[in-house]
N, C-alpha and C positions, 0 to 999 in steps of 0.2 A: 856356086856354093858347094863347099865340101860336104861329104856325108856326115850327118849329125850323129854324134856318139852320146849315148846316155847310159847311166847305170841301169835304169828302167824307165819307161814312159811315166809311170806313176811317181817314182822318186824325183825325177826331173821336174815334173809338174809341181810337186810339193815344194821343192827347193825354190823354184821361180816364184811360187805363191808366197813363200816366207820373205823373199826379197821385196815383193810388192807390199807386204805387211809392214816391214820395218821402215821402208821408204815412206809410207804413210804416217807411221809413228813419228818419224823424224820431223817431217814438215809440220804436222799438227802440234807437236810438242812446243816448238818455238812460236808458231802462230797464235796458239791459245794463251801465250804469255805476253802478247803485245801490249795489252793494257798495263801490265806490271812494268814492262820496259818503258812505256811512255811516262809512267809515274816516276820510275827510278831516275830517268834521264831528264825529267821535267820539261817535256817538249809537247807542242801542240800538234793538231792533225796535219797541218801543212809541213811542219818539220819532220814528222814521221813519214809523210809521203816522200819528202826529199831523201830521207835516209833509205827508204825502200828502193829508190832508183838505182842503187849500186847493184841490186840483184839482176835486173835485166841486162845491164851493161856487162856484168861478169858472164852471165849465162850465154849471151849472144857470141861471146868470144869463142865458145866451144864449137860453134857451127863450122868455122873455117877448118877445124881439126877433125871434124866428124868423118870426112871422106878417108883420111889417112887411118884413123882408128878402125873403121869398118874393114879396110883392106889388110891391116897389119895384125889384128888380134881377133881371136874368138871373143864373142861378146862377154863371156864370163870374166875375162881379165879386166877390162875397164869397169865392169860392174862391181867387182869386189874392191878395186882401188877407190872407186867413187863412193862406195858405201862406207868404207873406213874413213875417208876424208869428210864425209857428211857427219859422222859421229863425232869426230874431233872438232869440227866447226860448231856443232851443237853445244858441246862443252864450253867452247870459247865464248859463245854468246852468253852463256850463263855466268861467266866470270868477268865479262867486259865491264869496265868501270867508267868508260868515257865513250863518246860518239865515234872517235877514230877506231878504237878497238872493236866496237860493235859493228861499224861499217865494214871493217876488214873481215870479220867473222862471217857476216852476211855475204860478202863478195865470194869467199871460198866455198861457202855452203851452196850458193847458186851455181857456181861452176861445177861442183860435184853433182848437184841435182841434174844438171844438163846432161853430163856424160852418162851418169847412171840411168837416167830416164830413157835415153835412146837405147842403151844396151838391154835394159830390162824389157822394154816394150818390143824390141826386136826378137828377143828370145820367146816372148809370149806369142807373137804372131807366127813365128816359125814352128813352135810347138803345136799351135792350132792346126797347121797344115797336116800334122800326123794323126789328128783325131777326126773321126767321122762326124761327131756332134760338136756344136759350138761350145767352147770352153773359155774364150777370151774374156767374157764378162766376169767369170769367176775370179780372174786375176785382179781386175780392177775393183771387184767387191772386197778382196783381201786388202787392197790399198785403203779403201774407205773404212774397213773394219779397223785397220791400224790407226786411222784418225779417231775413231770412236774410243779405242783403248787409250789413246794419248789424251783426248779431251777429258775422259772419265778420270784418268790419273791426275790430270791438272786440277780438276775440280776437287779431288780428294786432297791434293797437296795444299790448295788454297784453304780448304776447310780446316786442315790440321796446322796451318801457318808454317808449312815447310818452306824454307827459303828457295827462291827461284834457282840459284846456282846449284844447290844440292839436288833439286829435282832434275835439272837438265844434265848435270854431270853423270848421275847414275843411269839416266835414260840412255845417254851416249855410250856408256860402258856396255849395257845390255844389247844395244843395237850392234856394236862391234863384235861381241861374242857370237850372236846369232848369225851374223854374216860369215864369219870365219868357219863356224860349224857346218853351215849349209853349202858353202862354196864347192866342195868336191862333187856334189850331186847335180850341179848345174850342167846343162847340155854343152858339149864341146863340138868343134868342127863346124860352127855356124858362121865362120868368116866369109864375108862376101867377096867372091873372086871376080864378079862383073856387076855392072850397074851401080857402082859405088862412087862414081864421079859425077859432079854436076855437069849436065849436058847443056851447052849453049845452043841457042836457036829459039824456035817458037816455043813459048811456054806451054806446059801441059795444063790445059784449062781445068780438067776434072781434079787434078791434084792441087791446083791453086785454090779451087773452090772448097776442097776438103780442108785446106789450110785456113781459109776464112772461117769455116764452121768451127774448127778448133780454136781459132782466135776468139770468136764470140763466146763460146762456152767457157773458155779459160778466163775471160774477163769476169764472167759471173762467178766461176768457181774460186778463182784466186782472190777476188774481192770479198767473197763470203768468208773464206778462210781467215783473212787478215783483219776484217772490219766487223764481223758479226759480234765478237766479244765487246768491242767498243760500242756498237749500236745498243746492245742489251744493257751495258753499264750506263751509258750517257742518255739514251733516248727512252728505253723501257724502264730504266731505273731499278734493276734487280741486283742483289748483292752477289749471287752466284751467276756471274755474267757469262759463263760458258754454256748456259742453258740452250740458247738459240743455236750455237755451234754444234752442241751435242745432238739435238734433234735433227739438224741439217745433215750431219754425218750418218746418223742412224738410217734416215730415209734414203740417203744416197746409197748406202750399203745394201739395203733391201732391194732397191731398184736394180742395182748391178747384179745381185744374186738372181734376179728374175730375168736379166737381159738375155741369157743364152736361150731360155725358153721363148722369150719374145721374138728373137731373131728367127727361130724355127717356125713361128706361126704368124708373124706380122712383118710386112715388108718394111724396109728401112725408111721409106718415105713417110709412112705413118708414124714411125718412131720419132722422127725429127719434128713433125707437126705437133705431136703430143708434147714433146719436150719444150717446144717454144711456148705453147699455151700455159703449161705448168709454171714455167719461170716467170712469165708476165703476171699471171694470177697470184702467185705466191708473194712476189715483191709488192704488188699493189696492196695486198691484204696487210702485210707487215708495216707498210708506210702509212696507210690510211688509218689503221687501228693499232697504234704503237703501244699496246698493252700486252701483258705477259702471254696470255692464252692465244689471242689472234696472231701475235708476232711469232710464237713458237709454231703455230699451224702454218703460217706463211713461209717460214724458213724450212719447214718440213716439206712443203710442196715444191719449193725451189730446189731442195736436195734431190727430190725425185726427178725434177725436170733436167737438172744439169748432169745427173748420174750417167745417163746412157750415151750422151752425145760424143764424148771423147773416146771411150772404148770402141764404139761403133765406127767412128771415123778412122781410128788407127787400123782397125780390121780391114776396112775398104781400101785404105792406102797401101796395105800389104799386097794387094792384088794389082798394083801399078804395072802397066806394060812397058814403061820407060825406065824404071829404076828397080834395083833390088829392094826387098822388103825393108832392110835396114836403112837404105838411103832415102826411101820414100818416107819412112817414119822420121828420119832426121830432118828432112825438109819441112814436113808439116809440124814437127816439134818446135821449129823456130817460130811459127805462128803461136804455138802454145806458150812459148816463153814470153813473147810480147804481151799476150793476154794475161797470163798468170802473174807476171811480174810488173808490167807497166800499169795494169788495171788498178792495183791497190794504191800506188802513189797518186794516180789520177783522182781516185776517190778522195784521198786526203786533200788535194787542192780544191776540188769541188766543194767538199765539206767545209773547208775554211772560208770559202766565198759565200756559200748559200745555206750551209747547215748540213749535218750528216743525214738527216731524214730525206732531204731533197736529193742528196748525192746518190742514194740508193735507187732512185728512179733510172739511173744510168744502167743498172743491171736489167731492168725491165726492157729498156731499149735494145740492149744487146740480145736478150732472149727473143724479142720480137723479130729481130733481123735474121735469126736462125731459119725462120719459115721461108722467106723468099730465096735466101742463098741456097738452102737445101733443094728447093725446086729447080733452081738454075743448075745445080750439080747433076741432078738426074736427067735433065734435058740435055746437058752437055755429054753425058755418058751415052745417051740414046743416039745422039748425032754422031758420036765417035764410032759407034758400032762395036 
């Protein structure tokens, strides 16, 4: 790894935080409009699930290129390119008039999310190494805060009857401007010079188990992003269907703001156990009592449970003995892609067969599995020495 160059540690941290923020705004802006997209395209849950399949297919294409990207560029370069591409894709989603145009827009958005996510998380993990206290949780809190802003804005747009295309186009313009303005303050010189090639041979069991943890958490997180609005509209029967998504994102942000302090005082094993129990309990509450208040409380609890799994897992992956921080994050990000993007289509298919309420029990199962897999990880690390 080359020597990292920054304008100042504080300005670089602020710049990376802004990129996490606008990344979250982008994802939540389109996800919170899914009920409107379904209505505009006149499609059912299974058809929506099929449409969402283009995103994991696109995103996984980026994995083959990740090794070359990490060796060829400072992470700030693919990050700015991906962020601009995301903003353009968001605008295209807003103006799509048919399924082919919408599917193409989702395809390019997912590809940009993949590249940008790897670059962004790599910069965060590398910056963490230059700080004595934990800061990684604060980056992911900014991502969640971006989601809160986006969902709040969507709720306002719905209340004011602002057309979806107007909302998404102006959001994309603002995202692009923020990305360009903050770009000069991103850290430079973080190009990986070693450990950025996939090594054949015996699999790295701890890294594999971290990937599975990311997979399980991403199934829950991605599914809640894409289906919480539909759940509140169709099952809870509320007019402002973003209510559940909004409380989910608020509690996720609060938990991530507290994560750095949690890491300093509680070992990671207890963090995973607590997260598993919160996800299961929150989903069961929302499914068994599908009324406004219980469902909002349940979604809030799920938000707290899912919040800390992904940032904690990325941070531990950055300490891999076999790969550079960027390559380790790229590897487990492939699991994140599978969970975040295959999960929502799967929920659509289950919903069409058994009903949306029953399909949400899938999230409870994924949350429950976090417990044994995390224990297997810590056992594997202990044996590895």
